[in-house]
N, CA, C and O atoms as a printed pandas DataFrame, in Angstrom:
     atom_number atom_name residue_name chain_id  residue_number  x_coord  y_coord  z_coord
0              1         N          UNK        A               1   34.765  -44.580  -12.305
1              2        CA          UNK        A               1   34.073  -44.084  -11.129
2              3         C          UNK        A               1   33.260  -45.232  -10.550
3              4         O          UNK        A               1   32.607  -45.966  -11.291
4              5         N          UNK        A               2   33.295  -45.394   -9.238
5              6        CA          UNK        A               2   32.528  -46.465   -8.606
6              7         C          UNK        A               2   31.079  -46.040   -8.381
7              8         O          UNK        A               2   30.723  -44.889   -8.632
8              9         N          UNK        A               3   30.255  -46.953   -7.915
9             10        CA          UNK        A               3   28.830  -46.702   -7.711
10            11         C          UNK        A               3   28.614  -45.589   -6.688
11            12         O          UNK        A               3   27.751  -44.731   -6.876
12            13         N          UNK        A               4   29.395  -45.600   -5.608
13            14        CA          UNK        A               4   29.253  -44.561   -4.577
14            15         C          UNK        A               4   29.595  -43.176   -5.132
15            16         O          UNK        A               4   28.940  -42.192   -4.789
16            17         N          UNK        A               5   30.581  -43.100   -5.959
17            18        CA          UNK        A               5   30.949  -41.827   -6.573
18            19         C          UNK        A               5   29.857  -41.307   -7.492
19            20         O          UNK        A               5   29.572  -40.110   -7.529
20            21         N          UNK        A               6   29.250  -42.232   -8.236
21            22        CA          UNK        A               6   28.157  -41.837   -9.136
22            23         C          UNK        A               6   26.965  -41.334   -8.327
23            24         O          UNK        A               6   26.365  -40.313   -8.662
24            25         N          UNK        A               7   26.621  -42.067   -7.246
25            26        CA          UNK        A               7   25.492  -41.655   -6.403
26            27         C          UNK        A               7   25.754  -40.293   -5.764
27            28         O          UNK        A               7   24.872  -39.435   -5.721
28            29         N          UNK        A               8   26.989  -40.106   -5.263
29            30        CA          UNK        A               8   27.332  -38.809   -4.668
30            31         C          UNK        A               8   27.231  -37.705   -5.709
31            32         O          UNK        A               8   26.741  -36.614   -5.420
32            33         N          UNK        A               9   27.688  -37.986   -6.898
33            34        CA          UNK        A               9   27.624  -37.006   -7.971
34            35         C          UNK        A               9   26.173  -36.692   -8.328
35            36         O          UNK        A               9   25.835  -35.534   -8.570
36            37         N          UNK        A              10   25.310  -37.711   -8.364
37            38        CA          UNK        A              10   23.890  -37.503   -8.670
38            39         C          UNK        A              10   23.215  -36.707   -7.561
39            40         O          UNK        A              10   22.400  -35.826   -7.833
40            41         N          UNK        A              11   23.557  -37.017   -6.300
41            42        CA          UNK        A              11   22.982  -36.262   -5.180
42            43         C          UNK        A              11   23.415  -34.804   -5.236
43            44         O          UNK        A              11   22.623  -33.893   -4.998
44            45         N          UNK        A              12   24.687  -34.604   -5.555
45            46        CA          UNK        A              12   25.197  -33.242   -5.638
46            47         C          UNK        A              12   24.481  -32.473   -6.742
47            48         O          UNK        A              12   24.091  -31.323   -6.543
48            49         N          UNK        A              13   24.306  -33.100   -7.905
49            50        CA          UNK        A              13   23.590  -32.449   -9.005
50            51         C          UNK        A              13   22.140  -32.162   -8.617
51            52         O          UNK        A              13   21.601  -31.099   -8.925
52            53         N          UNK        A              14   21.520  -33.125   -7.937
53            54        CA          UNK        A              14   20.134  -32.917   -7.490
54            55         C          UNK        A              14   20.068  -31.754   -6.513
55            56         O          UNK        A              14   19.162  -30.924   -6.584
56            57         N          UNK        A              15   21.030  -31.699   -5.601
57            58        CA          UNK        A              15   21.077  -30.612   -4.627
58            59         C          UNK        A              15   21.230  -29.268   -5.337
59            60         O          UNK        A              15   20.527  -28.308   -5.023
60            61         N          UNK        A              16   22.141  -29.208   -6.283
61            62        CA          UNK        A              16   22.362  -27.977   -7.042
62            63         C          UNK        A              16   21.097  -27.597   -7.806
63            64         O          UNK        A              16   20.708  -26.430   -7.814
64            65         N          UNK        A              17   20.455  -28.567   -8.446
65            66        CA          UNK        A              17   19.241  -28.294   -9.221
66            67         C          UNK        A              17   18.139  -27.742   -8.328
67            68         O          UNK        A              17   17.499  -26.748   -8.670
68            69         N          UNK        A              18   17.917  -28.386   -7.183
69            70        CA          UNK        A              18   16.878  -27.932   -6.249
70            71         C          UNK        A              18   17.206  -26.536   -5.732
71            72         O          UNK        A              18   16.319  -25.688   -5.633
72            73         N          UNK        A              19   18.459  -26.294   -5.406
73            74        CA          UNK        A              19   18.871  -24.987   -4.906
74            75         C          UNK        A              19   18.633  -23.899   -5.952
75            76         O          UNK        A              19   18.123  -22.826   -5.632
76            77         N          UNK        A              20   19.001  -24.175   -7.190
77            78        CA          UNK        A              20   18.811  -23.195   -8.262
78            79         C          UNK        A              20   17.324  -22.918   -8.477
79            80         O          UNK        A              20   16.931  -21.765   -8.654
80            81         N          UNK        A              21   16.493  -23.965   -8.462
81            82        CA          UNK        A              21   15.051  -23.780   -8.655
82            83         C          UNK        A              21   14.465  -22.948   -7.520
83            84         O          UNK        A              21   13.681  -22.032   -7.769
84            85         N          UNK        A              22   14.835  -23.254   -6.277
85            86        CA          UNK        A              22   14.328  -22.484   -5.137
86            87         C          UNK        A              22   14.796  -21.032   -5.197
87            88         O          UNK        A              22   14.016  -20.115   -4.939
88            89         N          UNK        A              23   16.044  -20.827   -5.532
89            90        CA          UNK        A              23   16.572  -19.469   -5.632
90            91         C          UNK        A              23   15.866  -18.690   -6.738
91            92         O          UNK        A              23   15.545  -17.514   -6.564
92            93         N          UNK        A              24   15.626  -19.338   -7.865
93            94        CA          UNK        A              24   14.908  -18.677   -8.959
94            95         C          UNK        A              24   13.494  -18.311   -8.524
95            96         O          UNK        A              24   12.988  -17.248   -8.885
96            97         N          UNK        A              25   12.851  -19.188   -7.749
97            98        CA          UNK        A              25   11.506  -18.891   -7.249
98            99         C          UNK        A              25   11.495  -17.690   -6.335
99           100         O          UNK        A              25   10.620  -16.830   -6.441
100          101         N          UNK        A              26   12.462  -17.623   -5.438
101          102        CA          UNK        A              26   12.548  -16.492   -4.512
102          103         C          UNK        A              26   12.828  -15.202   -5.270
103          104         O          UNK        A              26   12.218  -14.171   -4.985
104          105         N          UNK        A              27   13.727  -15.247   -6.214
105          106        CA          UNK        A              27   14.060  -14.047   -6.985
106          107         C          UNK        A              27   12.909  -13.599   -7.872
107          108         O          UNK        A              27   12.731  -12.402   -8.094
108          109         N          UNK        A              28   12.131  -14.537   -8.379
109          110        CA          UNK        A              28   11.012  -14.146   -9.243
110          111         C          UNK        A              28    9.932  -13.428   -8.456
111          112         O          UNK        A              28    9.217  -12.594   -9.012
112          113         N          UNK        A              29    9.801  -13.733   -7.175
113          114        CA          UNK        A              29    8.843  -13.009   -6.335
114          115         C          UNK        A              29    9.270  -11.556   -6.233
115          116         O          UNK        A              29    8.422  -10.664   -6.271
116          117         N          UNK        A              30   10.547  -11.299   -6.107
117          118        CA          UNK        A              30   11.055   -9.935   -6.027
118          119         C          UNK        A              30   10.890   -9.167   -7.326
119          120         O          UNK        A              30   10.879   -7.936   -7.315
120          121         N          UNK        A              31   10.764   -9.862   -8.431
121          122        CA          UNK        A              31   10.605   -9.187   -9.714
122          123         C          UNK        A              31    9.249   -8.512   -9.837
123          124         O          UNK        A              31    9.074   -7.640  -10.688
124          125         N          UNK        A              32    8.292   -8.892   -9.011
125          126        CA          UNK        A              32    6.974   -8.288   -9.056
126          127         C          UNK        A              32    6.928   -6.906   -8.440
127          128         O          UNK        A              32    5.881   -6.259   -8.455
128          129         N          UNK        A              33    8.046   -6.439   -7.896
129          130        CA          UNK        A              33    8.080   -5.148   -7.223
130          131         C          UNK        A              33    7.721   -4.010   -8.167
131          132         O          UNK        A              33    7.080   -3.043   -7.754
132          133         N          UNK        A              34    8.123   -4.111   -9.418
133          134        CA          UNK        A              34    7.863   -3.043  -10.364
134          135         C          UNK        A              34    6.429   -2.996  -10.878
135          136         O          UNK        A              34    6.052   -2.066  -11.590
136          137         N          UNK        A              35    5.628   -4.002  -10.518
137          138        CA          UNK        A              35    4.247   -4.021  -10.991
138          139         C          UNK        A              35    3.448   -2.912  -10.325
139          140         O          UNK        A              35    3.671   -2.569   -9.164
140          141         N          UNK        A              36    2.513   -2.362  -11.087
141          142        CA          UNK        A              36    1.680   -1.286  -10.557
142          143         C          UNK        A              36    0.696   -1.851   -9.538
143          144         O          UNK        A              36    0.070   -2.886   -9.764
144          145         N          UNK        A              37    0.577   -1.165   -8.437
145          146        CA          UNK        A              37   -0.363   -1.559   -7.396
146          147         C          UNK        A              37   -1.721   -0.964   -7.737
147          148         O          UNK        A              37   -1.836    0.230   -8.014
148          149         N          UNK        A              38   -2.733   -1.795   -7.714
149          150        CA          UNK        A              38   -4.094   -1.334   -7.974
150          151         C          UNK        A              38   -4.763   -1.102   -6.623
151          152         O          UNK        A              38   -4.884   -2.035   -5.830
152          153         N          UNK        A              39   -5.199    0.125   -6.351
153          154        CA          UNK        A              39   -5.848    0.413   -5.066
154          155         C          UNK        A              39   -7.106   -0.436   -4.876
155          156         O          UNK        A              39   -7.928   -0.559   -5.783
156          157         N          UNK        A              40   -7.242   -1.020   -3.676
157          158        CA          UNK        A              40   -8.438   -1.805   -3.376
158          159         C          UNK        A              40   -9.554   -0.878   -2.890
159          160         O          UNK        A              40   -9.386    0.341   -2.856
160          161         N          UNK        A              41  -10.677   -1.459   -2.522
161          162        CA          UNK        A              41  -11.840   -0.656   -2.122
162          163         C          UNK        A              41  -11.546    0.206   -0.890
163          164         O          UNK        A              41  -11.989    1.353   -0.814
164          165         N          UNK        A              42  -10.805   -0.342    0.066
165          166        CA          UNK        A              42  -10.494    0.451    1.266
166          167         C          UNK        A              42   -9.553    1.589    0.901
167          168         O          UNK        A              42   -9.685    2.692    1.431
168          169         N          UNK        A              43   -8.600    1.335   -0.004
169          170        CA          UNK        A              43   -7.724    2.411   -0.475
170          171         C          UNK        A              43   -8.553    3.532   -1.103
171          172         O          UNK        A              43   -8.291    4.713   -0.877
172          173         N          UNK        A              44   -9.548    3.149   -1.888
173          174        CA          UNK        A              44  -10.385    4.151   -2.549
174          175         C          UNK        A              44  -11.209    4.943   -1.537
175          176         O          UNK        A              44  -11.359    6.159   -1.663
176          177         N          UNK        A              45  -11.742    4.245   -0.530
177          178        CA          UNK        A              45  -12.497    4.953    0.510
178          179         C          UNK        A              45  -11.573    5.857    1.314
179          180         O          UNK        A              45  -11.955    6.963    1.697
180          181         N          UNK        A              46  -10.343    5.378    1.572
181          182        CA          UNK        A              46   -9.373    6.189    2.304
182          183         C          UNK        A              46   -9.039    7.446    1.502
183          184         O          UNK        A              46   -8.961    8.538    2.064
184          185         N          UNK        A              47   -8.843    7.297    0.203
185          186        CA          UNK        A              47   -8.540    8.455   -0.652
186          187         C          UNK        A              47   -9.691    9.450   -0.630
187          188         O          UNK        A              47   -9.473   10.661   -0.594
188          189         N          UNK        A              48  -10.905    8.939   -0.651
189          190        CA          UNK        A              48  -12.076    9.814   -0.589
190          191         C          UNK        A              48  -12.128   10.544    0.753
191          192         O          UNK        A              48  -12.395   11.744    0.808
192          193         N          UNK        A              49  -11.868    9.800    1.835
193          194        CA          UNK        A              49  -11.823   10.410    3.168
194          195         C          UNK        A              49  -10.738   11.481    3.230
195          196         O          UNK        A              49  -10.984   12.593    3.697
196          197         N          UNK        A              50   -9.539   11.145    2.759
197          198        CA          UNK        A              50   -8.408   12.061    2.868
198          199         C          UNK        A              50   -8.651   13.328    2.047
199          200         O          UNK        A              50   -8.266   14.424    2.456
200          201         N          UNK        A              51   -9.288   13.171    0.896
201          202        CA          UNK        A              51   -9.649   14.336    0.080
202          203         C          UNK        A              51  -10.598   15.234    0.854
203          204         O          UNK        A              51  -10.411   16.449    0.916
204          205         N          UNK        A              52  -11.618   14.626    1.443
205          206        CA          UNK        A              52  -12.602   15.357    2.243
206          207         C          UNK        A              52  -11.925   16.051    3.425
207          208         O          UNK        A              52  -12.229   17.200    3.748
208          209         N          UNK        A              53  -11.007   15.335    4.056
209          210        CA          UNK        A              53  -10.273   15.877    5.204
210          211         C          UNK        A              53   -9.466   17.115    4.792
211          212         O          UNK        A              53   -9.483   18.132    5.486
212          213         N          UNK        A              54   -8.767   17.020    3.670
213          214        CA          UNK        A              54   -7.965   18.158    3.212
214          215         C          UNK        A              54   -8.839   19.354    2.870
215          216         O          UNK        A              54   -8.502   20.491    3.201
216          217         N          UNK        A              55   -9.956   19.099    2.210
217          218        CA          UNK        A              55  -10.868   20.187    1.846
218          219         C          UNK        A              55  -11.440   20.843    3.096
219          220         O          UNK        A              55  -11.452   22.069    3.204
220          221         N          UNK        A              56  -11.916   20.031    4.041
221          222        CA          UNK        A              56  -12.534   20.600    5.250
222          223         C          UNK        A              56  -11.509   21.272    6.158
223          224         O          UNK        A              56  -11.861   22.147    6.950
224          225         N          UNK        A              57  -10.246   20.871    6.049
225          226        CA          UNK        A              57   -9.201   21.477    6.876
226          227         C          UNK        A              57   -8.718   22.804    6.318
227          228         O          UNK        A              57   -8.008   23.546    6.996
228          229         N          UNK        A              58   -9.097   23.102    5.093
229          230        CA          UNK        A              58   -8.665   24.349    4.481
230          231         C          UNK        A              58   -7.311   24.256    3.813
231          232         O          UNK        A              58   -6.764   25.271    3.383
232          233         N          UNK        A              59   -6.765   23.064    3.719
233          234        CA          UNK        A              59   -5.440   22.892    3.117
234          235         C          UNK        A              59   -5.469   23.238    1.634
235          236         O          UNK        A              59   -4.473   23.704    1.082
236          237         N          UNK        A              60   -6.603   23.011    0.995
237          238        CA          UNK        A              60   -6.689   23.243   -0.451
238          239         C          UNK        A              60   -7.076   24.671   -0.801
239          240         O          UNK        A              60   -7.117   25.030   -1.978
240          241         N          UNK        A              61   -7.360   25.484    0.200
241          242        CA          UNK        A              61   -7.800   26.859   -0.047
242          243         C          UNK        A              61   -6.718   27.839    0.363
243          244         O          UNK        A              61   -6.075   27.676    1.399
244          245         N          UNK        A              62   -6.523   28.860   -0.460
245          246        CA          UNK        A              62   -5.538   29.887   -0.119
246          247         C          UNK        A              62   -6.143   30.948    0.795
247          248         O          UNK        A              62   -5.416   31.675    1.472
248          249         N          UNK        A              63   -7.468   31.036    0.816
249          250        CA          UNK        A              63   -8.138   32.091    1.578
250          251         C          UNK        A              63   -8.454   31.700    3.022
251          252         O          UNK        A              63   -8.433   32.545    3.917
252          253         N          UNK        A              64   -8.746   30.425    3.243
253          254        CA          UNK        A              64   -9.184   29.987    4.564
254          255         C          UNK        A              64   -7.996   29.543    5.412
255          256         O          UNK        A              64   -7.020   29.007    4.887
256          257         N          UNK        A              65   -8.078   29.769    6.735
257          258        CA          UNK        A              65   -7.012   29.278    7.609
258          259         C          UNK        A              65   -7.082   27.750    7.715
259          260         O          UNK        A              65   -8.152   27.153    7.590
260          261         N          UNK        A              66   -5.937   27.143    7.944
261          262        CA          UNK        A              66   -5.883   25.688    8.069
262          263         C          UNK        A              66   -6.315   25.291    9.476
263          264         O          UNK        A              66   -5.771   25.779   10.466
264          265         N          UNK        A              67   -7.301   24.399    9.551
265          266        CA          UNK        A              67   -7.795   23.887   10.831
266          267         C          UNK        A              67   -7.758   22.369   10.746
267          268         O          UNK        A              67   -8.648   21.753   10.160
268          269         N          UNK        A              68   -6.739   21.774   11.325
269          270        CA          UNK        A              68   -6.598   20.322   11.265
270          271         C          UNK        A              68   -7.407   19.663   12.376
271          272         O          UNK        A              68   -7.407   20.123   13.518
272          273         N          UNK        A              69   -8.092   18.585   12.025
273          274        CA          UNK        A              69   -8.862   17.831   13.007
274          275         C          UNK        A              69   -7.949   16.822   13.690
275          276         O          UNK        A              69   -7.133   16.167   13.041
276          277         N          UNK        A              70   -8.094   16.706   14.985
277          278        CA          UNK        A              70   -7.322   15.695   15.711
278          279         C          UNK        A              70   -7.938   14.325   15.452
279          280         O          UNK        A              70   -9.160   14.202   15.376
280          281         N          UNK        A              71   -7.103   13.290   15.315
281          282        CA          UNK        A              71   -7.629   11.948   15.041
282          283         C          UNK        A              71   -8.565   11.406   16.119
283          284         O          UNK        A              71   -9.351   10.497   15.851
284          285         N          UNK        A              72   -8.490   11.947   17.323
285          286        CA          UNK        A              72   -9.380   11.453   18.379
286          287         C          UNK        A              72  -10.633   12.319   18.528
287          288         O          UNK        A              72  -11.439   12.083   19.428
288          289         N          UNK        A              73  -10.805   13.304   17.669
289          290        CA          UNK        A              73  -11.967   14.188   17.786
290          291         C          UNK        A              73  -13.212   13.524   17.193
291          292         O          UNK        A              73  -13.118   12.661   16.321
292          293         N          UNK        A              74  -14.371   13.943   17.681
293          294        CA          UNK        A              74  -15.635   13.410   17.175
294          295         C          UNK        A              74  -15.820   13.736   15.696
295          296         O          UNK        A              74  -16.318   12.910   14.932
296          297         N          UNK        A              75  -15.419   14.939   15.296
297          298        CA          UNK        A              75  -15.573   15.344   13.894
298          299         C          UNK        A              75  -14.749   14.439   12.971
299          300         O          UNK        A              75  -15.199   14.080   11.884
300          301         N          UNK        A              76  -13.558   14.080   13.406
301          302        CA          UNK        A              76  -12.685   13.200   12.632
302          303         C          UNK        A              76  -13.328   11.819   12.485
303          304         O          UNK        A              76  -13.364   11.253   11.392
304          305         N          UNK        A              77  -13.832   11.289   13.594
305          306        CA          UNK        A              77  -14.462    9.964   13.582
306          307         C          UNK        A              77  -15.725    9.984   12.713
307          308         O          UNK        A              77  -15.986    9.031   11.979
308          309         N          UNK        A              78  -16.504   11.065   12.794
309          310        CA          UNK        A              78  -17.700   11.186   11.947
310          311         C          UNK        A              78  -17.317   11.224   10.466
311          312         O          UNK        A              78  -17.979   10.617    9.624
312          313         N          UNK        A              79  -16.236   11.946   10.167
313          314        CA          UNK        A              79  -15.788   12.025    8.780
314          315         C          UNK        A              79  -15.352   10.642    8.288
315          316         O          UNK        A              79  -15.639   10.265    7.151
316          317         N          UNK        A              80  -14.666    9.896    9.138
317          318        CA          UNK        A              80  -14.300    8.523    8.773
318          319         C          UNK        A              80  -15.558    7.719    8.467
319          320         O          UNK        A              80  -15.621    6.993    7.475
320          321         N          UNK        A              81  -16.560    7.861    9.337
321          322        CA          UNK        A              81  -17.812    7.128    9.168
322          323         C          UNK        A              81  -18.516    7.455    7.868
323          324         O          UNK        A              81  -19.115    6.577    7.247
324          325         N          UNK        A              82  -18.449    8.715    7.448
325          326        CA          UNK        A              82  -19.070    9.105    6.171
326          327         C          UNK        A              82  -18.447    8.367    4.988
327          328         O          UNK        A              82  -19.067    8.215    3.936
328          329         N          UNK        A              83  -17.229    7.921    5.178
329          330        CA          UNK        A              83  -16.523    7.199    4.114
330          331         C          UNK        A              83  -16.418    5.707    4.426
331          332         O          UNK        A              83  -15.596    4.993    3.852
332          333         N          UNK        A              84  -17.267    5.255    5.348
333          334        CA          UNK        A              84  -17.327    3.833    5.739
334          335         C          UNK        A              84  -15.985    3.307    6.228
335          336         O          UNK        A              84  -15.593    2.184    5.909
336          337         N          UNK        A              85  -15.292    4.121    6.997
337          338        CA          UNK        A              85  -14.034    3.716    7.620
338          339         C          UNK        A              85  -14.177    3.814    9.129
339          340         O          UNK        A              85  -14.913    4.655    9.643
340          341         N          UNK        A              86  -13.471    2.952    9.824
341          342        CA          UNK        A              86  -13.426    3.015   11.285
342          343         C          UNK        A              86  -12.061    3.554   11.695
343          344         O          UNK        A              86  -11.124    3.524   10.897
344          345         N          UNK        A              87  -11.932    4.048   12.930
345          346        CA          UNK        A              87  -10.608    4.472   13.392
346          347         C          UNK        A              87   -9.582    3.337   13.314
347          348         O          UNK        A              87   -8.408    3.571   13.025
348          349         N          UNK        A              88  -10.035    2.108   13.574
349          350        CA          UNK        A              88   -9.130    0.958   13.480
350          351         C          UNK        A              88   -8.621    0.791   12.042
351          352         O          UNK        A              88   -7.423    0.612   11.825
352          353         N          UNK        A              89   -9.533    0.851   11.061
353          354        CA          UNK        A              89   -9.121    0.736    9.655
354          355         C          UNK        A              89   -8.188    1.878    9.266
355          356         O          UNK        A              89   -7.221    1.679    8.530
356          357         N          UNK        A              90   -8.483    3.070    9.765
357          358        CA          UNK        A              90   -7.626    4.224    9.493
358          359         C          UNK        A              90   -6.202    3.945    9.979
359          360         O          UNK        A              90   -5.236    4.146    9.243
360          361         N          UNK        A              91   -6.081    3.478   11.226
361          362        CA          UNK        A              91   -4.754    3.192   11.789
362          363         C          UNK        A              91   -4.050    2.076   11.027
363          364         O          UNK        A              91   -2.852    2.162   10.758
364          365         N          UNK        A              92   -4.796    1.026   10.678
365          366        CA          UNK        A              92   -4.202   -0.079    9.913
366          367         C          UNK        A              92   -3.697    0.400    8.557
367          368         O          UNK        A              92   -2.618    0.008    8.113
368          369         N          UNK        A              93   -4.482    1.246    7.907
369          370        CA          UNK        A              93   -4.075    1.765    6.602
370          371         C          UNK        A              93   -2.843    2.654    6.724
371          372         O          UNK        A              93   -1.953    2.597    5.875
372          373         N          UNK        A              94   -2.783    3.463    7.756
373          374        CA          UNK        A              94   -1.613    4.329    7.929
374          375         C          UNK        A              94   -0.349    3.492    8.090
375          376         O          UNK        A              94    0.696    3.825    7.531
376          377         N          UNK        A              95   -0.445    2.408    8.851
377          378        CA          UNK        A              95    0.699    1.500    9.012
378          379         C          UNK        A              95    1.051    0.873    7.665
379          380         O          UNK        A              95    2.220    0.808    7.284
380          381         N          UNK        A              96    0.031    0.416    6.955
381          382        CA          UNK        A              96    0.251   -0.221    5.655
382          383         C          UNK        A              96    0.904    0.744    4.668
383          384         O          UNK        A              96    1.809    0.359    3.928
384          385         N          UNK        A              97    0.448    1.990    4.655
385          386        CA          UNK        A              97    1.010    2.959    3.714
386          387         C          UNK        A              97    2.459    3.298    4.061
387          388         O          UNK        A              97    3.260    3.565    3.166
388          389         N          UNK        A              98    2.801    3.290    5.340
389          390        CA          UNK        A              98    4.213    3.512    5.716
390          391         C          UNK        A              98    5.077    2.355    5.234
391          392         O          UNK        A              98    6.216    2.553    4.811
392          393         N          UNK        A              99    4.525    1.145    5.299
393          394        CA          UNK        A              99    5.272   -0.043    4.880
394          395         C          UNK        A              99    5.285   -0.223    3.367
395          396         O          UNK        A              99    6.188   -0.861    2.826
396          397         N          UNK        A             100    4.289    0.337    2.682
397          398        CA          UNK        A             100    4.175    0.179    1.230
398          399         C          UNK        A             100    4.053    1.552    0.564
399          400         O          UNK        A             100    2.959    1.960    0.174
400          401         N          UNK        A             101    5.166    2.254    0.436
401          402        CA          UNK        A             101    5.110    3.607   -0.128
402          403         C          UNK        A             101    4.529    3.658   -1.540
403          404         O          UNK        A             101    3.956    4.677   -1.923
404          405         N          UNK        A             102    4.661    2.594   -2.318
405          406        CA          UNK        A             102    4.080    2.591   -3.668
406          407         C          UNK        A             102    2.555    2.601   -3.595
407          408         O          UNK        A             102    1.893    3.235   -4.417
408          409         N          UNK        A             103    2.003    1.901   -2.613
409          410        CA          UNK        A             103    0.547    1.913   -2.431
410          411         C          UNK        A             103    0.101    3.308   -2.007
411          412         O          UNK        A             103   -0.912    3.810   -2.494
412          413         N          UNK        A             104    0.851    3.938   -1.102
413          414        CA          UNK        A             104    0.525    5.294   -0.650
414          415         C          UNK        A             104    0.545    6.257   -1.838
415          416         O          UNK        A             104   -0.304    7.142   -1.945
416          417         N          UNK        A             105    1.510    6.078   -2.714
417          418        CA          UNK        A             105    1.597    6.934   -3.900
418          419         C          UNK        A             105    0.332    6.793   -4.747
419          420         O          UNK        A             105   -0.196    7.791   -5.237
420          421         N          UNK        A             106   -0.156    5.571   -4.921
421          422        CA          UNK        A             106   -1.378    5.350   -5.700
422          423         C          UNK        A             106   -2.586    5.996   -5.026
423          424         O          UNK        A             106   -3.460    6.541   -5.700
424          425         N          UNK        A             107   -2.631    5.933   -3.694
425          426        CA          UNK        A             107   -3.727    6.570   -2.956
426          427         C          UNK        A             107   -3.661    8.085   -3.148
427          428         O          UNK        A             107   -4.689    8.731   -3.355
428          429         N          UNK        A             108   -2.464    8.646   -3.081
429          430        CA          UNK        A             108   -2.322   10.093   -3.272
430          431         C          UNK        A             108   -2.723   10.530   -4.681
431          432         O          UNK        A             108   -3.235   11.634   -4.869
432          433         N          UNK        A             109   -2.492    9.674   -5.659
433          434        CA          UNK        A             109   -2.946    9.992   -7.017
434          435         C          UNK        A             109   -4.473   10.050   -7.072
435          436         O          UNK        A             109   -5.043   10.897   -7.760
436          437         N          UNK        A             110   -5.131    9.144   -6.342
437          438        CA          UNK        A             110   -6.597    9.187   -6.254
438          439         C          UNK        A             110   -7.056   10.460   -5.551
439          440         O          UNK        A             110   -8.033   11.089   -5.958
440          441         N          UNK        A             111   -6.341   10.833   -4.489
441          442        CA          UNK        A             111   -6.681   12.062   -3.756
442          443         C          UNK        A             111   -6.571   13.261   -4.692
443          444         O          UNK        A             111   -7.446   14.127   -4.709
444          445         N          UNK        A             112   -5.504   13.304   -5.461
445          446        CA          UNK        A             112   -5.315   14.422   -6.390
446          447         C          UNK        A             112   -6.458   14.500   -7.400
447          448         O          UNK        A             112   -6.952   15.585   -7.706
448          449         N          UNK        A             113   -6.874   13.339   -7.917
449          450        CA          UNK        A             113   -8.013   13.324   -8.850
450          451         C          UNK        A             113   -9.272   13.848   -8.169
451          452         O          UNK        A             113  -10.026   14.629   -8.751
452          453         N          UNK        A             114   -9.494   13.409   -6.926
453          454        CA          UNK        A             114  -10.675   13.870   -6.184
454          455         C          UNK        A             114  -10.639   15.382   -5.975
455          456         O          UNK        A             114  -11.656   16.058   -6.133
456          457         N          UNK        A             115   -9.480   15.905   -5.623
457          458        CA          UNK        A             115   -9.357   17.343   -5.379
458          459         C          UNK        A             115   -9.547   18.143   -6.669
459          460         O          UNK        A             115  -10.119   19.232   -6.651
460          461         N          UNK        A             116   -9.072   17.605   -7.770
461          462        CA          UNK        A             116   -9.252   18.292   -9.052
462          463         C          UNK        A             116  -10.726   18.343   -9.442
463          464         O          UNK        A             116  -11.168   19.308  -10.065
464          465         N          UNK        A             117  -11.485   17.315   -9.083
465          466        CA          UNK        A             117  -12.929   17.314   -9.351
466          467         C          UNK        A             117  -13.637   18.392   -8.538
467          468         O          UNK        A             117  -14.633   18.958   -8.988
468          469         N          UNK        A             118  -13.125   18.675   -7.342
469          470        CA          UNK        A             118  -13.749   19.645   -6.441
470          471         C          UNK        A             118  -13.494   21.089   -6.857
471          472         O          UNK        A             118  -14.238   21.991   -6.473
472          473         N          UNK        A             119  -12.442   21.306   -7.640
473          474        CA          UNK        A             119  -12.128   22.683   -8.053
474          475         C          UNK        A             119  -13.216   23.199   -8.981
475          476         O          UNK        A             119  -13.700   22.470   -9.847
476          477         N          UNK        A             120  -13.607   24.486   -8.794
477          478        CA          UNK        A             120  -14.652   25.059   -9.655
478          479         C          UNK        A             120  -14.181   25.268  -11.077
479          480         O          UNK        A             120  -14.945   25.742  -11.918
């Protein structure tokens, strides 16, 4: 094999090595999908708000009629404020939860815990 052939062979091996390393890096990022998502502080406040919203709407009661608050109502905004959330944060979280169903699932688990605490 001549010098040019050896260099081409070394470049090809280097190319293959770099490609494999980059591909392994990309694939390893995808392996984190199965990791449990830990709700952050805003998730926890959102869960607290949503629990409060469900209770006040009558969704958790068999005796009371369901009265849902509109997101643009003053009562809804006040309820958000009680949980240190703004309408903007509420909207951002709703988008995030649609994009990250596993995170939404974790928030709903917090909501369920909150509702169980409220039961007599």
